[in-house]
KETOR-596930 format. One record per residue (C-alpha): residue number from 1; residue in three letters; x, y, z. Coordinates in steps of 0.02 Angstrom, whole numbers, plus 50000, padded with zeros to 5 digits. Each point is the difference from the previous one (the first is absolute). Layout:
N
pt n NUM&res ALA&east X&north Y&up Z
...
REM end
This chain:
254
pt n 1&res MET&east 53904&north 55676&up 54675
pt n 2&res LEU&east 50119&north 50161&up 49957
pt n 3&res ALA&east 50101&north 50028&up 49839
pt n 4&res ILE&east 50176&north 49981&up 50093
pt n 5&res GLU&east 49934&north 49844&up 50071
pt n 6&res ARG&east 49941&north 49922&up 49831
pt n 7&res ARG&east 50173&north 50047&up 49924
pt n 8&res ASN&east 50106&north 49917&up 50134
pt n 9&res GLU&east 49886&north 49853&up 49978
pt n 10&res ILE&east 50029&north 50000&up 49806
pt n 11&res LEU&east 50141&north 50011&up 50035
pt n 12&res GLU&east 50016&north 49828&up 50110
pt n 13&res ARG&east 49914&north 49897&up 49828
pt n 14&res LEU&east 50122&north 50079&up 49888
pt n 15&res GLN&east 50125&north 49896&up 50134
pt n 16&res ILE&east 49938&north 49848&up 49982
pt n 17&res GLU&east 49916&north 50024&up 49822
pt n 18&res LYS&east 50129&north 50128&up 49901
pt n 19&res ARG&east 49862&north 50061&up 49891
pt n 20&res VAL&east 49823&north 50099&up 50052
pt n 21&res VAL&east 49844&north 49997&up 49890
pt n 22&res VAL&east 49898&north 50155&up 50011
pt n 23&res SER&east 49829&north 49935&up 49960
pt n 24&res GLU&east 50039&north 49860&up 50156
pt n 25&res LEU&east 50047&north 50099&up 50135
pt n 26&res SER&east 49851&north 50124&up 49936
pt n 27&res ARG&east 49911&north 49854&up 50045
pt n 28&res ILE&east 50083&north 49938&up 50183
pt n 29&res TYR&east 50000&north 50195&up 50067
pt n 30&res ARG&east 49837&north 50041&up 49924
pt n 31&res VAL&east 50051&north 50142&up 49916
pt n 32&res SER&east 50005&north 50077&up 49832
pt n 33&res GLU&east 50116&north 49951&up 49880
pt n 34&res GLU&east 50062&north 50177&up 49998
pt n 35&res THR&east 50035&north 50019&up 50178
pt n 36&res ILE&east 50122&north 49836&up 49974
pt n 37&res ARG&east 50089&north 50102&up 49842
pt n 38&res ARG&east 50016&north 50129&up 50115
pt n 39&res ASP&east 50071&north 49893&up 50145
pt n 40&res LEU&east 50106&north 49939&up 49862
pt n 41&res GLU&east 50058&north 50135&up 49954
pt n 42&res LYS&east 50055&north 50090&up 50157
pt n 43&res LEU&east 50097&north 49811&up 50010
pt n 44&res GLU&east 50065&north 50054&up 49880
pt n 45&res ASN&east 50058&north 50150&up 50025
pt n 46&res ASP&east 50095&north 49971&up 50172
pt n 47&res GLY&east 50090&north 49865&up 49903
pt n 48&res LEU&east 49932&north 49830&up 50043
pt n 49&res VAL&east 49912&north 49948&up 49852
pt n 50&res THR&east 49995&north 50010&up 49818
pt n 51&res LYS&east 49830&north 50007&up 49926
pt n 52&res SER&east 49971&north 49891&up 49862
pt n 53&res TYR&east 49851&north 49952&up 49863
pt n 54&res GLY&east 49845&north 49978&up 50136
pt n 55&res GLY&east 50104&north 49993&up 50153
pt n 56&res ALA&east 50179&north 50008&up 50068
pt n 57&res VAL&east 50161&north 49900&up 50058
pt n 58&res LEU&east 50099&north 50044&up 50168
pt n 59&res ASN&east 50160&north 50118&up 49927
pt n 60&res GLU&east 50130&north 49853&up 50085
pt n 61&res HIS&east 50148&north 50142&up 49954
pt n 62&res SER&east 49919&north 50152&up 50086
pt n 63&res ILE&east 50121&north 50095&up 50115
pt n 64&res PHE&east 49883&north 50052&up 50105
pt n 65&res ASP&east 49915&north 49876&up 50143
pt n 66&res LEU&east 49832&north 49917&up 50038
pt n 67&res PRO&east 49888&north 50073&up 50149
pt n 68&res PHE&east 50037&north 49930&up 50161
pt n 69&res ASN&east 49865&north 49906&up 50008
pt n 70&res VAL&east 50030&north 49894&up 49844
pt n 71&res ARG&east 50173&north 49990&up 50045
pt n 72&res LYS&east 49951&north 49914&up 50162
pt n 73&res LYS&east 49893&north 49870&up 49935
pt n 74&res LYS&east 50114&north 49932&up 49884
pt n 75&res ARG&east 50126&north 49858&up 50058
pt n 76&res VAL&east 49928&north 49997&up 50179
pt n 77&res LYS&east 50104&north 49800&up 50040
pt n 78&res GLU&east 50142&north 50060&up 49934
pt n 79&res LYS&east 50019&north 50188&up 50120
pt n 80&res GLN&east 49937&north 49911&up 50145
pt n 81&res THR&east 50125&north 49871&up 49974
pt n 82&res ILE&east 50124&north 50132&up 49991
pt n 83&res ALA&east 49926&north 50077&up 50138
pt n 84&res HIS&east 50008&north 49862&up 50134
pt n 85&res LEU&east 50174&north 49986&up 49940
pt n 86&res VAL&east 50069&north 50186&up 50034
pt n 87&res ALA&east 49886&north 49988&up 50175
pt n 88&res ASP&east 50102&north 49869&up 50051
pt n 89&res LEU&east 50159&north 50109&up 49979
pt n 90&res VAL&east 49921&north 50129&up 50119
pt n 91&res GLN&east 50028&north 50005&up 50195
pt n 92&res ASN&east 49891&north 50067&up 50146
pt n 93&res GLY&east 50031&north 50178&up 50041
pt n 94&res GLU&east 50091&north 50027&up 49807
pt n 95&res ALA&east 49956&north 50179&up 49900
pt n 96&res VAL&east 49972&north 49963&up 49810
pt n 97&res MET&east 49967&north 50106&up 49882
pt n 98&res LEU&east 49839&north 49916&up 49860
pt n 99&res ASP&east 49964&north 50075&up 49836
pt n 100&res ALA&east 49875&north 50045&up 49906
pt n 101&res SER&east 49983&north 49842&up 49919
pt n 102&res SER&east 49853&north 49878&up 49992
pt n 103&res THR&east 50128&north 49858&up 50048
pt n 104&res SER&east 50037&north 50099&up 50153
pt n 105&res VAL&east 49825&north 50002&up 50047
pt n 106&res TYR&east 50000&north 49795&up 50026
pt n 107&res THR&east 50172&north 50019&up 50097
pt n 108&res ALA&east 49905&north 50135&up 50119
pt n 109&res LYS&east 49859&north 49867&up 50023
pt n 110&res ALA&east 50105&north 49861&up 50016
pt n 111&res LEU&east 50110&north 50085&up 50139
pt n 112&res ARG&east 49868&north 50085&up 50084
pt n 113&res GLU&east 49939&north 49797&up 49999
pt n 114&res LYS&east 50185&north 49964&up 50066
pt n 115&res ARG&east 50093&north 50138&up 50095
pt n 116&res GLU&east 49930&north 50051&up 50166
pt n 117&res GLU&east 50082&north 50175&up 50029
pt n 118&res LEU&east 50072&north 50105&up 49832
pt n 119&res THR&east 50033&north 50168&up 49940
pt n 120&res VAL&east 49948&north 50023&up 49814
pt n 121&res ILE&east 50018&north 50145&up 49890
pt n 122&res THR&east 49918&north 50007&up 49853
pt n 123&res ASN&east 49944&north 50100&up 49852
pt n 124&res SER&east 49845&north 49884&up 49963
pt n 125&res VAL&east 49842&north 50080&up 50020
pt n 126&res GLU&east 49909&north 49822&up 50012
pt n 127&res ILE&east 50155&north 49926&up 50116
pt n 128&res VAL&east 49958&north 50133&up 50155
pt n 129&res ALA&east 49831&north 49940&up 49954
pt n 130&res GLU&east 50045&north 49819&up 50030
pt n 131&res LEU&east 50100&north 50042&up 50169
pt n 132&res VAL&east 49908&north 50143&up 50073
pt n 133&res ASN&east 49933&north 49875&up 50157
pt n 134&res ALA&east 50149&north 49910&up 50018
pt n 135&res SER&east 50030&north 50004&up 50175
pt n 136&res LYS&east 50186&north 50020&up 50069
pt n 137&res TRP&east 50055&north 50069&up 49829
pt n 138&res THR&east 50058&north 50163&up 49949
pt n 139&res VAL&east 49921&north 50042&up 49819
pt n 140&res ILE&east 50074&north 50161&up 49924
pt n 141&res SER&east 49966&north 50067&up 49825
pt n 142&res THR&east 50095&north 50106&up 49872
pt n 143&res GLY&east 49862&north 50110&up 49989
pt n 144&res GLY&east 50016&north 50079&up 49814
pt n 145&res VAL&east 49904&north 50031&up 49842
pt n 146&res SER&east 49885&north 49857&up 49948
pt n 147&res ARG&east 49942&north 49969&up 49835
pt n 148&res GLU&east 49844&north 49911&up 49916
pt n 149&res ASN&east 49991&north 49805&up 50001
pt n 150&res SER&east 50194&north 49993&up 50085
pt n 151&res PHE&east 49941&north 49984&up 50176
pt n 152&res ALA&east 50170&north 50094&up 50020
pt n 153&res LEU&east 50086&north 50121&up 50063
pt n 154&res HIS&east 50152&north 50070&up 49919
pt n 155&res GLY&east 50091&north 50199&up 49982
pt n 156&res PRO&east 50116&north 50111&up 50096
pt n 157&res VAL&east 49903&north 49965&up 50164
pt n 158&res THR&east 50026&north 49811&up 49979
pt n 159&res GLU&east 50189&north 50002&up 49961
pt n 160&res ARG&east 50041&north 50131&up 50158
pt n 161&res VAL&east 49911&north 49884&up 50123
pt n 162&res ILE&east 50075&north 49807&up 49913
pt n 163&res GLN&east 50153&north 50108&up 50021
pt n 164&res SER&east 49977&north 50037&up 50174
pt n 165&res TYR&east 50005&north 49840&up 50074
pt n 166&res HIS&east 50113&north 49852&up 49997
pt n 167&res VAL&east 49937&north 49816&up 50018
pt n 168&res ASP&east 50028&north 49823&up 50040
pt n 169&res LYS&east 49932&north 49957&up 49800
pt n 170&res ALA&east 49922&north 50070&up 49875
pt n 171&res VAL&east 49875&north 49891&up 49849
pt n 172&res ILE&east 49971&north 50053&up 49847
pt n 173&res SER&east 49933&north 49944&up 49840
pt n 174&res CYS&east 50038&north 50041&up 49841
pt n 175&res LYS&east 49928&north 49941&up 49812
pt n 176&res GLY&east 50135&north 49930&up 49930
pt n 177&res LEU&east 50156&north 49911&up 50024
pt n 178&res SER&east 50156&north 49993&up 49865
pt n 179&res LEU&east 50180&north 49933&up 50045
pt n 180&res GLU&east 50053&north 50119&up 49875
pt n 181&res HIS&east 49867&north 50173&up 50034
pt n 182&res SER&east 49995&north 49957&up 50196
pt n 183&res PHE&east 49834&north 50025&up 50057
pt n 184&res THR&east 49855&north 50101&up 49922
pt n 185&res ASP&east 49829&north 50076&up 50054
pt n 186&res SER&east 49868&north 50097&up 49883
pt n 187&res ASP&east 50018&north 50162&up 50086
pt n 188&res GLU&east 50103&north 50115&up 50024
pt n 189&res GLN&east 49953&north 50093&up 50168
pt n 190&res GLU&east 49966&north 49821&up 50086
pt n 191&res ALA&east 50175&north 49950&up 49931
pt n 192&res SER&east 50092&north 50123&up 50093
pt n 193&res SER&east 49898&north 49972&up 50169
pt n 194&res LYS&east 50046&north 49813&up 50006
pt n 195&res ARG&east 50164&north 50100&up 49957
pt n 196&res ALA&east 49990&north 50089&up 50158
pt n 197&res MET&east 49960&north 49867&up 50100
pt n 198&res LEU&east 50126&north 49889&up 49948
pt n 199&res ARG&east 50129&north 50124&up 50070
pt n 200&res SER&east 49922&north 50000&up 50168
pt n 201&res ALA&east 50020&north 49820&up 50043
pt n 202&res LYS&east 50120&north 49892&up 50067
pt n 203&res GLU&east 49923&north 49845&up 49886
pt n 204&res LYS&east 49920&north 50021&up 49852
pt n 205&res ILE&east 49883&north 49878&up 49945
pt n 206&res LEU&east 49934&north 50012&up 49810
pt n 207&res ALA&east 49853&north 49888&up 49994
pt n 208&res ALA&east 49925&north 49938&up 49845
pt n 209&res ASP&east 49915&north 49878&up 49922
pt n 210&res SER&east 50063&north 49860&up 49850
pt n 211&res SER&east 49893&north 50103&up 49849
pt n 212&res LYS&east 50128&north 50132&up 50022
pt n 213&res PHE&east 50144&north 49917&up 49942
pt n 214&res ASP&east 50089&north 50057&up 49851
pt n 215&res GLU&east 49887&north 50170&up 49980
pt n 216&res VAL&east 50059&north 50159&up 50004
pt n 217&res ALA&east 49881&north 50149&up 50032
pt n 218&res PHE&east 50000&north 50187&up 49985
pt n 219&res THR&east 50140&north 50052&up 50117
pt n 220&res LYS&east 50137&north 49940&up 50117
pt n 221&res ILE&east 49948&north 49986&up 50173
pt n 222&res ALA&east 50208&north 49975&up 50049
pt n 223&res GLU&east 50124&north 49877&up 49974
pt n 224&res TRP&east 50026&north 49824&up 50027
pt n 225&res GLY&east 50139&north 50033&up 50135
pt n 226&res ASP&east 49866&north 50117&up 50108
pt n 227&res ILE&east 49896&north 49854&up 50089
pt n 228&res THR&east 50060&north 49858&up 50083
pt n 229&res ARG&east 49867&north 49874&up 49975
pt n 230&res LEU&east 49879&north 49948&up 49864
pt n 231&res VAL&east 49829&north 49906&up 50051
pt n 232&res THR&east 49890&north 49907&up 49850
pt n 233&res ASP&east 49845&north 49858&up 50014
pt n 234&res GLN&east 50152&north 49895&up 49897
pt n 235&res GLU&east 50165&north 49941&up 49941
pt n 236&res PRO&east 50030&north 50121&up 49866
pt n 237&res PRO&east 50047&north 49935&up 49856
pt n 238&res GLY&east 50152&north 49982&up 49892
pt n 239&res PRO&east 50162&north 50074&up 50057
pt n 240&res TRP&east 49932&north 50121&up 50136
pt n 241&res LEU&east 50041&north 49897&up 50141
pt n 242&res GLN&east 50181&north 50006&up 49963
pt n 243&res GLU&east 49997&north 50196&up 49958
pt n 244&res LEU&east 49915&north 50044&up 50145
pt n 245&res GLU&east 50124&north 49891&up 50110
pt n 246&res ARG&east 50150&north 50083&up 49902
pt n 247&res MET&east 49918&north 50191&up 50050
pt n 248&res GLY&east 49987&north 49936&up 50176
pt n 249&res ILE&east 49813&north 49981&up 50008
pt n 250&res GLN&east 49921&north 49889&up 50112
pt n 251&res CYS&east 49836&north 49935&up 49873
pt n 252&res ILE&east 49868&north 49933&up 50130
pt n 253&res TYR&east 49853&north 49885&up 49901
pt n 254&res ARG&east 49882&north 49880&up 50032
REM end
């Protein structure tokens, strides 16, 4: 097993168990305790964990995002529910932008099941790979600069390509939803790409699972007035429905 694969598995364990122990990880992965300590040190330097005596805990307040392969395995049922709801909103022949979120990967899979012909523009390497053999589909990669563990393309090239198209729908996700602070993300470059997608679309869809409500991440993506629909997996809590209706945003959930 490569070191990066082991570190990603350690992060997955932390998502479930909240704490890991060096000696136990050494036994599970059949490597020395010193190797595990180096793994945890790398994760701590990346801002993802906090080392504790004999182990580490997940850094719940990190402004840095978890690796894509870890995020993709979180809240899978909720993301699949959202993906099918979004796919129902898309018609054959439309042009759609999908961001590089794990929710959009599930949306791409749902669209492939339900629609025979689409144009998809995305900055997600994973989505391009998922749709590369979709017959009658036009799949356009934005190009751009890739970063370790993100499976996303960003930068000036990415944004120039996004801005050169005008599409029927843009589907983006986020890390936090707040009535006061709007919808936010953990990474400024990702947020910038998502803003560009919203500006290029007639219909602007925010797809976010229920764990994101009343959470605030590092940087604002856009204002509530910049989206037309919010798609989630269950009825939002408290005053959310009333406030969304007041802002003219349709909320769709199952």
